[in-house]
N, C-alpha and C positions, 0 to 999 in steps of 0.2 A: 525789095520789100518782102521777099520770101523769108528773109531772116526774121524780121519783126513778127510776122504771124506765127512763125515756128517758135519764136521766143515766148510769145504770149501763151501759146498752148503748153509750152514746157513749164512756164511759171504757174499756169493754172493747174497743171498736173502736180507740180511741186507743192502748191498751196493745198491741194486735196490730200496729198500724202502727208504734209505737215499736220493738217487738220486730223487725219486718221491717226497719225502717230500721237498727236496731242490727246486725242480721245483714248487711245490705248494706254498712254502714260497715266491719265486720270484713273482709268479702270485699274491699272496695276497699282497705283498709289492707294486706291480704295481697297483693293484686294490685300495689299501689304498691311494696311491699317487693320483690316479685319483679321488677318493672320496674327498680327501683334496682339490683338484683343484675345483671340483664341489661345495663343501661346501663353499669355498672361494668366488666363483662366486655367490652362493646363498646369502651369507652374504652381498656381494656388492649390489646385487639386492634388498635385504630386506632394506638395508640402503638407497638405492636410492628411493625405494617406500615410506619409512618413511619420507624422505626429501620432496618428492612430496606431500604426505598427509599433512605434516606440512605446506608447502607452500600454498597448497589449503586451509587449515583451516585458515591460516592467511589472505589470499585473501578474503575468504568468510566472515571473521569477518570484514574486511575493507569495503566490499560491504554492509553488513548488517548495519554497523554503518553509512555509507553514506546514505543508504536508510532511516534509522531512523531519521537522521538529516533532510533529505529532507521532510519526513512526518511531523516532528515537524514544520518546516518552512511552509509547505503547510497548516497544520491545523491553524497556526497562521494567515496566509494570508486569509484563508477562514473565520475565525472568524472575522477578521478585516473588510473584505468586507461585511459580513452579518451585522456587526454593522453599516457600512455606509448605507447599504440598509435599515435597520431598521430606521436609522436617517432620510433618505429621505422619507420613508413612514410616519414617524411622522410629517415631514414638510408638506407633501401632505395632511395629515389628518387635520393639523392646517389650511391650505389654504382652504380646503373644508368647515371646520367649519366657517371660516371667510366669505366664499361665502354664506353659509347657513344663517349666521347672516345677511349678506347684503340683501339676498332675503327676509328674515323675516322683516327686516327694511323697505325695499321697499314695501312689501305687506302691512305693517302697514300704510305707507304713502299713498299708492294707495287706501286702504280702507278709510282712513281719507278724501282723495280727493273725492272719490266716495260719501261719506256721505255728504260732503260739496256741491258737485254738486247736490245731491238729494235734499238738503235743498233749493238750488237755483231754481231747477226745480219745487219744491213744491210751492215756493213763486211766481214764474212766472205763474204757473197754477192758483194760488189764484188771482193774479193781472188780468190775462186774464179773469177769471171767473167773477171777480168784474166788469171789464170793459165791458164785454159782457152783464152783468146784467143791465147796464145803457143804456139809449137810445142813439143812435148815433145822434150827432148833424146833422141837416138837411139841 
């Protein structure tokens, strides 16, 4: 009879262990289900973040392309305006050169006029000196 009592204690111990294991399995299943829910949420979050990053990257690309186009247009406009400024400076330089030539021409004419006037003054002095050298009629 020692065996049956020992058997009963062993069976009771096994039943307790099975009950504990059953409880642990239920908790593990519950934890696994919760982990699957969390993992699913994380997957959705990751997918959403990926979509947001993709959208941001596309928007960033559009902005950079627009900025590049604006810079190309700006550079063209600046180059065009500098070309106009250079053209205006060239016209101003031509006009100044024309004025300089006009002044040189006028200087030449004034020098010629002064030389002519000097000749006239010299002749007048000669005539006055000649007339003064004669006796005045009385």
